[in-house]
N, C-alpha and C positions, 0 to 999 in steps of 0.2 A: 563718592557714591551717589550723593544727591544730584550731582551734575550728570552722571550717567543715567539716572532715572529721568531727569528732565529731557535729556536727549532721546531716551527711549520712548517717552510718552509724547514727543512732539509729533504733530500731524501737519502735513503739507498738502495743499490742494491748488489746482490751477484752473482757470476759466478765462475764456475770451468774451464772456457776457456778464460782467459784474453787475449790470443794471437789473438783471432778473433774479438775483440772489435774494433769498428770504432774509429780511433784516435780523431775524433771530440768530442767523449764523454769524453775523458780524458783531455781535455784542462782545463787550470785554470778557476775556477769559476763553473765548472761542476763536474764531478766525478774526482776531482783532488787529493783526499786523498784515498790511498789504504791501507787496513789492510789485511795482509796475515795471514790466519788461517791455520796453518800446522797441521799435525797429532800430537797428544799429546805425550809428552815424558813419561818416566816411572812414574814420580811423578804425572803428569796429568792423566795418565791411572788409577793409584791407586785412585785418588780423584774421578774420574768418576765412578769407580766400587763401591766406598763407597756410592755415591749418589743413585745408582740403587739398591744396596744391602741393603739399609736402612730398607726397608719394609719386608725383607726376614728373617725368623728365622734361623740364621746361627749356625752351629755346632761349638764346641770349637776348632776344628782343622783347621778351615778356615783361611787362610792367604792371604788376597787380595794383599799384596805386591808381593808374589810369582806369582800370576796370572798376575799381571801387568808386571813383568819382562819377563814372557813367552808370551806376546802378543805384540811384537814390530810391529809398522806400522798400528795397528788397530785404527779405528775411534771410536768416542763416540757411534755411533749407533751399531757398532760391539760389543763393550763392554756391552751395554745394552742387546743385543741379547744373550750374554753369560750368563748374570744373569737370563734372562727369560728361556733359555734352561735348566739351572741348576735347577730352580724351577720346571720345567716340569718333569725333571728326578727324582727329589725327590718325587713329587706327584705320579709318576708311580711306584716308589719303595715303596710307602706307608710309607715314612719316616716322622718323626715329624720335622726334621730340614734338612736344606741344608748343606751337608758336603763337604769336599774338593774333594772327588771323583766325586761328581756331577759337580763341577766346572771344573775339569779336563776333564771329558767326554764332557761337553758342549763346552769347548775351542777347543777340537779336532773336534767337529762337525762343529763349525763355521770356523775354520782355514783350516781344511783338507777336509771338506765335510761330508755329512751324509753317514753312512754305508749302502751299498746295500746288505742287507742280503738275498734278494730274488734271487740274481745273483749266480748261481752255476757254479763253474769252474771245468773243468776236472782235473784229477790228473797230466797230463802233463802240463797244464797251471799253476797249482799251483806250480809245481816244477820249471818251467821256471821263473815264477814271483819271487819265493823265491831266486833263484840264481841271478837274475837281481838286486833285491833290496839289496841283500848281497854284490854285487859288489860296489854299491853306498856307503854302510856303511863302507866297508874296506877303501875306499878312505877318508871318513870323519874321520876315526880313525887314519890313518897312514900318510896322507898328512898334513904337518905343515901349521898352519895359518887358518884352516877352523873352522867354527862354530861347537860346539858339536852337535852330533846327539841326538835329543830329543825322537823320536819314530820311530819304524819300523813296518810295517804291510803289510800283503798280503790280508787283507780284502778289497774288492773293495769299494772305496769311490769316489763319483762323477763319472768322466769318467776314472779314473785310476784304474788299477787292483791291484796296490800296491803303497805304499807311503813311502818315506824316508824323515822325517821331521827334519830339523836342526834349532836350535834357537840360535841367538847371545847372548852372555853373557851380553852385554850392547848395547844401541842404537848406531848405526853406521851411520855416515853422509858422510864419504868419504871411498874409497876403494883403497887398495894398489894393485900394480901389482902382488905381491905374492898371495894375496887373489883371484884375478881374475883368475890367472893361476891355482890355486887350485880348483876353481869352475869348470873350464873347465875339469880338470882331474876327478873330482867327477862326472860330467855329463856323461863322457864316461865310467865310471866304470861299469855301467849296461850292455852296449853293449859288452865290453871286457869280462865280465863274461859269457855272452851267447856264445861268440866265443870260449872261453877256455873249457867250459863244454859240449856244444852241437855241436860245429863245425860251420864253416862258412856257411854250407849248411842249417842249421836249425836256423839261426838268424831270429828274428821276427821284427814286426813293433813296438814293445814296446819302442824302443829307439827313435821314431820319434820326440817326444816333446823334448827330451834331445838334439838331434842334432840341432833342430831349435833354442833352447835357446843358445846353444854353438856357433852356427854360428853368431847369433845376437850379442852376447857378444864379440866375436873375431873381428867382423866388427867395433864395437864401439871402441875397443882398438886401432885399426889401424887408423880409420878415424876421431875420436873425441878426444881420450885421449892421443895421441902422444906416444904410447907405442910400436912403431915399429921403428927399427933403419933404415930401408930402406926408409920409408915415412917420418920419422922425425917429427918435431913439426909443422905439417901442417894440418889444418882442410880440409878434402877432402869432397867435396859435401856440400850441404846445409841441414839444419835441416829439417826433414820430418814433414810437416804440411798438414792438410786436405785442400782441395780446398774450399776457402771462398771468396765470392764476386768477383770471377774472378782473385784473386791475383796470383795464380799459373798457370793460363791458358797459359800465355805468358812466361813459364819457358824456360830458356836458359841453355845450358850445359856449366858448368864451369870446367870440368875435362877432360883432354886429354885422348886419348885412351891408351897412354903409361902409364900414372899414374893409370888408371883404371885397366890395366893388373897387375901392381905392387901391387895394393891393393888386388886383387884377389889372387895373389901368396902369399902375406904375410898372408892373412886370412887362406889359406889352410896350410901354414907352421905352424902357431900357433895351428890349430886344429890337425894336424898330430902329432906334438910334445906332445900335451895333451893326445892323444890316446896312444902313446908309453909310456908315463909316467904311465898311468893307467895300461897298460899291465905289466910293470916292477913291479909295486907295487903288483898287484894280483899274479904274479908268485912267489913273495917272501912271500906272505900271503895267500897261497892257503888253508892251514889248517884252518885259521880263517874264510875264506869264506865258507868252508864246515860246520864248526860249526854253523855259523850264519844261513845258509840255512836250515840245519836240524832242528835247534831250531825253525825257522819260520814255517816249515812244521808241527811241533808238536804243537806249541802254537799260531800261526797265527799273534801274536802281541808281540813285545818286547819293553820295555821302556828303558830309559837311563841307569838305574842301571843294568838291565839284559844284555844290550849290553856291558857295561863296564866289567861285570863279564866274559863274553865270550872273550873279548879282552885281559883280564889278564890270560886267560887259566884256569879259575875256573869253576866248574860245576854250573848249575842253580839250584835253590831250586825246590823241586818237586811241581808239579801242585796240586792245591787244588781241590780235587774231591767233587762233590755234593753228600752228604750223606743223604739218605732218609730213615727214620726208616721203617723197614718192607720190604724193597725192596730186590729182589734177589741178587743185586750186593753186598749187605752186608753179604751175606752168610746165610741169614735166609729166610725162605719162607714167602709168604704174609700171609698165614693163616695156622694154624695147621690142618693136615688132621684128619677128624673125622672117628671113627670106625663105620663100618656098622653093624647094629644090626642083630642078627641071626633070622631066621624064627621062631624058638621056642620062643624066647623072644617076638617077635611080636604077636604071637598067645596068649601068656599068659597075656601080658599086655594090649591087645586090641588095638583099633585104637589109633594112636598117638595124643596126645593133641595138639591142635592148639594154638600157642602162639599169643598173641595180636600183631598187626602190630606195629612195632617200626620204628623209623627214619632210613632211609637207611644209612648204614655205608659205608663211602667212605674211601678207603685205602689211606694212605699218598702218595703213588706213584701216584695214579690217581688224587688226589688233586693237587699235584705238577705239573703234566703234563697238567691238565686243566688250571692251572694258567699260565704256561709257554706258552701254546697255545694262550690264550687270549692276553698275552703281545705281542707275535709275530704278531698276527692279528692286534693289534693296531699299531705296527711298520710299517707293510705293508700298512695299510690304510693311514698313514702319508706320 
């Protein structure tokens, strides 16, 4: 009976902001036990995928372990969304089963954003985006210690005109100084490619997010991680928190002006060195950057295997063309031309016999175009 009373009187609560809780709530006898629920690891992600894919008719090529390895940092809700998106893609393709390709496309949509097929880029924008993303990829291929490049595309997704996606080979919980410096170099690869190909006068705002992320990373290296020889092993400034219950209203400055100037100087030095490293790598790998950019302009999207072929100096396999029976692109006309009857034959045979109305014959090309138009209309409505 006491056990039942204890269970009945237990109170559970959840929050994603434990830093703003009133300390009175966390005293012994109140919410004194805390259970931290972190993002699932690779085994946990595979188990979550199996739960949500249980009701789906899966193809023989589906490997949920591969999907789990390629989704680091995703929550259970994100993994459920991948399964739902894969099922929708299979239904749109009128497939009997959900195959691996549906899961890969669903994963890209959840992690990278939905493709903005309605957004039309000019040829100059496509070319500039291709070289910008190619600069990132060259850094990912040639700078040691970075994660492998998973996908490269110049198809607009979300707010980005192009995306270079890298995926770690295993879950990472700590980061080395080599990895952080490599990340800074990779972030500046796009801007350096613009400078080398188009000149300093034609650089664009496309590197705005890269510069913002690089500055934030360099600042944390100096002020929090102790990776600056000038500042040393000293935490500079306080952790950034939102104003809550007036805690930060009476904030007092704990950093001298001299230390603040040293921090700014170190941040700029780290960023300038990363910029110079990116330029040195691209100057040595200019041919690889050209091959990547030209392949992007031709195909718009490159996967890991295609990127590796280009890095090894090998040609890409030819594109698979859509073959429609009876279409002019196959070298055959849509219909055989009919011979016109002569006037004498018409007068002798009398009026032509009227054939009974049959079902309207639709050419394979028209049928394929109608089907493609309906699919694009469905995508734009979504």
